[in-house]
Every structure is written in C-alpha cells, then in structure tokens.
A tleap script that builds the chain and sets N, CA, C and O, in Angstrom:
source leaprc.protein.ff14SB
mol = sequence {
  NMET GLY SER SER LYS SER ALA ARG LEU LEU
  VAL LYS LEU THR SER LEU ALA LYS THR GLY
  PHE PHE TYR VAL THR GLU LYS ASN PRO ARG
  ASN THR PRO TRP LYS LEU GLN LEU ILE LYS
  TYR ASP PRO VAL VAL LYS ARG ARG VAL LEU
  PHE GLU GLU GLN LYS LEU CLYS
}
set mol.1.N position { 2.757 14.475 -59.363 }
set mol.1.CA position { 3.576 13.867 -58.332 }
set mol.1.C position { 4.918 14.594 -58.260 }
set mol.1.O position { 5.402 15.135 -59.254 }
set mol.2.N position { 5.510 14.596 -57.056 }
set mol.2.CA position { 6.803 15.227 -56.861 }
set mol.2.C position { 7.922 14.352 -57.397 }
set mol.2.O position { 7.740 13.154 -57.616 }
set mol.3.N position { 9.054 14.949 -57.601 }
set mol.3.CA position { 10.192 14.184 -58.093 }
set mol.3.C position { 10.783 13.349 -56.958 }
set mol.3.O position { 10.664 13.718 -55.790 }
set mol.4.N position { 11.408 12.247 -57.292 }
set mol.4.CA position { 12.005 11.379 -56.278 }
set mol.4.C position { 13.421 11.827 -55.921 }
set mol.4.O position { 14.036 11.265 -55.015 }
set mol.5.N position { 13.942 12.833 -56.624 }
set mol.5.CA position { 15.284 13.346 -56.353 }
set mol.5.C position { 15.253 14.194 -55.076 }
set mol.5.O position { 14.514 15.175 -54.991 }
set mol.6.N position { 16.052 13.809 -54.100 }
set mol.6.CA position { 16.091 14.517 -52.833 }
set mol.6.C position { 17.146 15.620 -52.875 }
set mol.6.O position { 18.184 15.479 -53.522 }
set mol.7.N position { 16.865 16.727 -52.170 }
set mol.7.CA position { 17.814 17.841 -52.121 }
set mol.7.C position { 18.816 17.649 -50.996 }
set mol.7.O position { 19.748 18.442 -50.867 }
set mol.8.N position { 18.649 16.612 -50.174 }
set mol.8.CA position { 19.498 16.415 -49.014 }
set mol.8.C position { 20.798 15.704 -49.390 }
set mol.8.O position { 20.810 14.793 -50.217 }
set mol.9.N position { 21.902 16.146 -48.756 }
set mol.9.CA position { 23.214 15.557 -49.000 }
set mol.9.C position { 23.735 14.920 -47.730 }
set mol.9.O position { 23.450 15.392 -46.629 }
set mol.10.N position { 24.495 13.853 -47.877 }
set mol.10.CA position { 25.189 13.269 -46.736 }
set mol.10.C position { 26.475 14.047 -46.505 }
set mol.10.O position { 27.226 14.306 -47.445 }
set mol.11.N position { 26.730 14.422 -45.250 }
set mol.11.CA position { 27.955 15.124 -44.901 }
set mol.11.C position { 28.592 14.429 -43.704 }
set mol.11.O position { 27.922 13.750 -42.926 }
set mol.12.N position { 29.888 14.615 -43.581 }
set mol.12.CA position { 30.657 14.015 -42.500 }
set mol.12.C position { 31.048 15.123 -41.524 }
set mol.12.O position { 31.618 16.137 -41.927 }
set mol.13.N position { 30.744 14.928 -40.247 }
set mol.13.CA position { 31.128 15.885 -39.215 }
set mol.13.C position { 32.339 15.319 -38.489 }
set mol.13.O position { 32.225 14.315 -37.787 }
set mol.14.N position { 33.489 15.948 -38.649 }
set mol.14.CA position { 34.722 15.449 -38.035 }
set mol.14.C position { 35.077 16.282 -36.812 }
set mol.14.O position { 34.862 17.493 -36.778 }
set mol.15.N position { 35.619 15.612 -35.824 }
set mol.15.CA position { 35.976 16.247 -34.563 }
set mol.15.C position { 37.178 17.167 -34.748 }
set mol.15.O position { 38.158 16.795 -35.394 }
set mol.16.N position { 37.099 18.363 -34.181 }
set mol.16.CA position { 38.217 19.288 -34.235 }
set mol.16.C position { 39.224 19.009 -33.128 }
set mol.16.O position { 40.223 19.718 -33.003 }
set mol.17.N position { 38.964 17.970 -32.317 }
set mol.17.CA position { 39.924 17.560 -31.286 }
set mol.17.C position { 40.987 16.639 -31.885 }
set mol.17.O position { 41.840 16.123 -31.163 }
set mol.18.N position { 40.937 16.430 -33.215 }
set mol.18.CA position { 41.928 15.620 -33.948 }
set mol.18.C position { 41.993 14.177 -33.452 }
set mol.18.O position { 43.072 13.588 -33.392 }
set mol.19.N position { 40.832 13.604 -33.093 }
set mol.19.CA position { 40.803 12.220 -32.635 }
set mol.19.C position { 40.472 11.254 -33.766 }
set mol.19.O position { 40.667 10.047 -33.628 }
set mol.20.N position { 39.972 11.776 -34.882 }
set mol.20.CA position { 39.591 10.911 -35.983 }
set mol.20.C position { 38.151 10.439 -35.895 }
set mol.20.O position { 37.674 9.751 -36.798 }
set mol.21.N position { 37.452 10.793 -34.830 }
set mol.21.CA position { 36.054 10.395 -34.667 }
set mol.21.C position { 35.170 11.284 -35.533 }
set mol.21.O position { 35.444 12.476 -35.667 }
set mol.22.N position { 34.110 10.723 -36.124 }
set mol.22.CA position { 33.219 11.500 -36.977 }
set mol.22.C position { 31.805 10.964 -36.909 }
set mol.22.O position { 31.579 9.802 -36.570 }
set mol.23.N position { 30.864 11.820 -37.233 }
set mol.23.CA position { 29.459 11.479 -37.397 }
set mol.23.C position { 29.113 11.662 -38.865 }
set mol.23.O position { 29.740 12.465 -39.557 }
set mol.24.N position { 28.111 10.919 -39.349 }
set mol.24.CA position { 27.583 11.125 -40.698 }
set mol.24.C position { 26.138 11.572 -40.539 }
set mol.24.O position { 25.356 10.925 -39.843 }
set mol.25.N position { 25.783 12.678 -41.184 }
set mol.25.CA position { 24.434 13.216 -41.091 }
set mol.25.C position { 24.021 13.777 -42.438 }
set mol.25.O position { 24.805 13.774 -43.386 }
set mol.26.N position { 22.791 14.259 -42.521 }
set mol.26.CA position { 22.278 14.857 -43.747 }
set mol.26.C position { 22.088 16.347 -43.548 }
set mol.26.O position { 21.882 16.819 -42.430 }
set mol.27.N position { 22.162 17.088 -44.660 }
set mol.27.CA position { 21.796 18.502 -44.624 }
set mol.27.C position { 21.170 18.878 -45.956 }
set mol.27.O position { 21.438 18.256 -46.984 }
set mol.28.N position { 20.342 19.892 -45.920 }
set mol.28.CA position { 19.729 20.420 -47.127 }
set mol.28.C position { 20.517 21.662 -47.538 }
set mol.28.O position { 20.423 22.688 -46.864 }
set mol.29.N position { 21.291 21.600 -48.623 }
set mol.29.CA position { 22.139 22.733 -49.000 }
set mol.29.C position { 21.351 23.964 -49.458 }
set mol.29.O position { 21.906 25.062 -49.509 }
set mol.30.N position { 20.088 23.802 -49.785 }
set mol.30.CA position { 19.286 24.969 -50.164 }
set mol.30.C position { 18.995 25.833 -48.936 }
set mol.30.O position { 18.970 27.061 -49.025 }
set mol.31.N position { 18.774 25.182 -47.789 }
set mol.31.CA position { 18.448 25.921 -46.569 }
set mol.31.C position { 19.690 26.312 -45.780 }
set mol.31.O position { 19.692 27.346 -45.112 }
set mol.32.N position { 20.752 25.501 -45.845 }
set mol.32.CA position { 21.984 25.781 -45.103 }
set mol.32.C position { 23.171 25.677 -46.049 }
set mol.32.O position { 23.822 24.634 -46.100 }
set mol.33.N position { 23.470 26.745 -46.806 }
set mol.33.CA position { 24.583 26.688 -47.757 }
set mol.33.C position { 25.955 26.783 -47.094 }
set mol.33.O position { 26.966 26.514 -47.742 }
set mol.34.N position { 26.012 27.164 -45.807 }
set mol.34.CA position { 27.289 27.292 -45.111 }
set mol.34.C position { 27.703 25.946 -44.511 }
set mol.34.O position { 26.913 25.003 -44.469 }
set mol.35.N position { 28.959 25.875 -44.047 }
set mol.35.CA position { 29.459 24.656 -43.414 }
set mol.35.C position { 28.846 24.501 -42.029 }
set mol.35.O position { 28.785 25.458 -41.256 }
set mol.36.N position { 28.396 23.296 -41.724 }
set mol.36.CA position { 27.845 23.030 -40.396 }
set mol.36.C position { 28.963 22.995 -39.364 }
set mol.36.O position { 30.045 22.469 -39.624 }
set mol.37.N position { 28.694 23.553 -38.203 }
set mol.37.CA position { 29.586 23.447 -37.063 }
set mol.37.C position { 28.707 23.173 -35.853 }
set mol.37.O position { 27.912 24.024 -35.454 }
set mol.38.N position { 28.847 21.988 -35.268 }
set mol.38.CA position { 28.009 21.580 -34.149 }
set mol.38.C position { 28.870 21.105 -32.994 }
set mol.38.O position { 29.949 20.550 -33.199 }
set mol.39.N position { 28.388 21.323 -31.776 }
set mol.39.CA position { 29.044 20.771 -30.603 }
set mol.39.C position { 28.380 19.437 -30.311 }
set mol.39.O position { 27.181 19.372 -30.039 }
set mol.40.N position { 29.175 18.370 -30.370 }
set mol.40.CA position { 28.672 17.014 -30.148 }
set mol.40.C position { 29.657 16.261 -29.266 }
set mol.40.O position { 30.771 16.722 -29.015 }
set mol.41.N position { 29.227 15.094 -28.801 }
set mol.41.CA position { 30.049 14.289 -27.901 }
set mol.41.C position { 31.092 13.487 -28.675 }
set mol.41.O position { 30.771 12.816 -29.656 }
set mol.42.N position { 32.338 13.563 -28.224 }
set mol.42.CA position { 33.431 12.767 -28.789 }
set mol.42.C position { 33.828 11.728 -27.745 }
set mol.42.O position { 34.425 12.082 -26.728 }
set mol.43.N position { 33.510 10.453 -27.974 }
set mol.43.CA position { 33.801 9.426 -26.969 }
set mol.43.C position { 35.287 9.147 -26.779 }
set mol.43.O position { 35.664 8.546 -25.774 }
set mol.44.N position { 36.138 9.561 -27.706 }
set mol.44.CA position { 37.572 9.328 -27.566 }
set mol.44.C position { 38.134 10.200 -26.442 }
set mol.44.O position { 38.914 9.724 -25.618 }
set mol.45.N position { 37.742 11.466 -26.409 }
set mol.45.CA position { 38.213 12.370 -25.352 }
set mol.45.C position { 37.200 12.493 -24.214 }
set mol.45.O position { 37.456 13.173 -23.220 }
set mol.46.N position { 36.048 11.833 -24.362 }
set mol.46.CA position { 34.988 11.781 -23.342 }
set mol.46.C position { 34.477 13.161 -22.954 }
set mol.46.O position { 34.285 13.454 -21.774 }
set mol.47.N position { 34.259 14.003 -23.955 }
set mol.47.CA position { 33.677 15.324 -23.711 }
set mol.47.C position { 33.042 15.856 -24.985 }
set mol.47.O position { 33.228 15.292 -26.063 }
set mol.48.N position { 32.295 16.938 -24.856 }
set mol.48.CA position { 31.684 17.568 -26.021 }
set mol.48.C position { 32.697 18.507 -26.661 }
set mol.48.O position { 33.324 19.321 -25.981 }
set mol.49.N position { 32.849 18.385 -27.972 }
set mol.49.CA position { 33.789 19.226 -28.721 }
set mol.49.C position { 33.106 19.718 -29.993 }
set mol.49.O position { 32.019 19.262 -30.346 }
set mol.50.N position { 33.751 20.640 -30.663 }
set mol.50.CA position { 33.222 21.185 -31.899 }
set mol.50.C position { 33.502 20.214 -33.045 }
set mol.50.O position { 34.614 19.706 -33.187 }
set mol.51.N position { 32.483 19.968 -33.852 }
set mol.51.CA position { 32.598 19.137 -35.046 }
set mol.51.C position { 32.325 20.026 -36.244 }
set mol.51.O position { 31.427 20.867 -36.202 }
set mol.52.N position { 33.101 19.846 -37.326 }
set mol.52.CA position { 32.948 20.660 -38.520 }
set mol.52.C position { 32.664 19.773 -39.719 }
set mol.52.O position { 33.162 18.651 -39.810 }
set mol.53.N position { 31.856 20.289 -40.637 }
set mol.53.CA position { 31.452 19.538 -41.827 }
set mol.53.C position { 32.627 19.338 -42.782 }
set mol.53.O position { 33.405 20.257 -43.037 }
set mol.54.N position { 32.734 18.131 -43.294 }
set mol.54.CA position { 33.688 17.770 -44.349 }
set mol.54.C position { 32.902 17.045 -45.432 }
set mol.54.O position { 31.796 16.562 -45.191 }
set mol.55.N position { 33.474 16.973 -46.615 }
set mol.55.CA position { 32.832 16.200 -47.685 }
set mol.55.C position { 32.910 14.714 -47.372 }
set mol.55.O position { 33.930 14.224 -46.886 }
set mol.56.N position { 31.832 14.005 -47.653 }
set mol.56.CA position { 31.810 12.559 -47.491 }
set mol.56.C position { 32.328 11.931 -48.769 }
set mol.56.O position { 31.759 12.150 -49.838 }
set mol.57.N position { 33.398 11.155 -48.678 }
set mol.57.CA position { 34.003 10.564 -49.875 }
set mol.57.C position { 33.459 9.197 -50.160 }
set mol.57.O position { 33.864 8.561 -51.133 }
savepdb mol mol.pdb
quit
C-alpha cells in the first residue's frame, strides 16, 4: 500500500494589486519547485490581476 503522506502543500496566492485579497490552493513542490504566478480575478478591483504565491501561515 502507498503511504498516506501527501506531497501537496497548501499555498496562498496574494493579489499584486495590493488589495489584500487572496486565494488558497494546493501545489506539488516536486513538480513545481518555483513560485506560482497566476492571473486570477480580484473582486476588490473587479478585474483580473497577477497573483503570486506566499507561504500559508
């Protein structure tokens, strides 16, 4: 049987528009060792902006 330990980590994607809005998602650090940067919707500014990975505290 496989181990129950998952390789996936929870990460926080914070808006670079400095609105304080963030998403929480998972990533597998073995496949993506770099910081995630995604364009997602920020409802505070009502447009799509760049979100960057931060550590989830």
